[in-house]
Each structure stands twice: as C-alpha cells, then as structure tokens.
C-alpha positions in Angstrom: 16.7 7.8 -12.0 18.3 4.4 -12.6 16.8 1.4 -14.1 16.3 -2.1 -12.6 18.0 -5.0 -14.3 16.2 -8.3 -15.2 18.6 -11.1 -14.7 18.5 -14.7 -16.0 18.9 -16.7 -12.8 20.5 -19.5 -14.7 23.2 -17.6 -16.6 23.4 -14.6 -14.4 23.2 -12.3 -17.5 21.2 -9.2 -17.7 18.4 -9.8 -20.3 16.7 -6.4 -20.0 16.2 -3.3 -17.9 12.9 -2.1 -16.4 11.8 1.6 -16.8 11.5 3.0 -13.3 8.5 4.9 -14.4 6.5 1.7 -15.1 2.8 1.3 -14.0 3.8 -0.8 -10.9 6.4 -0.4 -8.2 8.8 -3.0 -9.3 11.3 -2.0 -6.5 9.2 -4.0 -4.1 10.0 -7.0 -6.1 13.9 -6.7 -6.1 15.7 -9.9 -5.6 12.7 -12.0 -6.3 12.1 -14.4 -9.2 9.4 -12.6 -11.3 7.9 -12.6 -14.9 7.0 -9.3 -16.4 4.7 -8.1 -19.1 4.8 -4.7 -20.8 6.1 -2.9 -23.9 9.6 -2.9 -24.7 11.9 -0.4 -26.5 15.7 -0.2 -27.4 17.4 2.6 -25.6 18.5 5.2 -28.2 22.0 4.6 -29.4 22.3 1.2 -27.8 21.2 -2.4 -28.1 19.8 -2.4 -24.6 16.2 -3.6 -24.1 14.1 -1.5 -21.7 10.7 -2.7 -20.6 7.9 -0.4 -19.4 6.2 -3.0 -17.0 2.3 -3.1 -16.9 2.2 -6.4 -14.9 4.6 -8.4 -12.8 4.1 -11.9 -11.4 6.0 -13.5 -8.5 7.1 -16.9 -9.7 8.3 -20.1 -7.9 12.1 -20.2 -8.0 13.6 -22.1 -10.8 14.9 -25.6 -10.2 18.7 -25.7 -9.6 20.5 -27.1 -12.6 21.4 -30.7 -12.3 25.2 -31.3 -12.2 26.7 -32.7 -15.5 27.2 -36.5 -15.3 30.7 -37.5 -14.5 32.2 -39.7 -17.3 32.7 -43.3 -16.2 36.2 -44.7 -16.2 
C-alpha cells in the first residue's frame, strides 16, 4: 500500500510521507491544507521521513506569496 505525501504549499517540495495505516483516514483530506501530529520514523535505508498520524487538522489556506518588488529605474 502506498504512502501519502505531505507537500509544502510554498515550495512544492515533499516534506514527509504519511503511513497509510495511521490512526485516522488521511485519504479524506487529500488535496487539502492540513497540519498533522503523530510519531515519525525514517524509512529503513533512506532519509525519508514517515509520519504515523494520530491527529490531522484542516487549516486555512496559506496566504499567497507577495511578488518581489521591482527595482526602480
């Protein structure tokens, strides 16, 4: 069974994976901005963080990044 990726919405990078056998059904929160709590391990033979989620909270979407100021001429 596959794992779900937790992605940083600002950078688009995967920050960790969620163990699908977690205490809650994380699949119902796919595509949503969430915060998770639980225990984490590193997958054997890798540097990949895997979280066994015990609690997930739906969060308000992050504010869009402000565009960088354009230098004056």
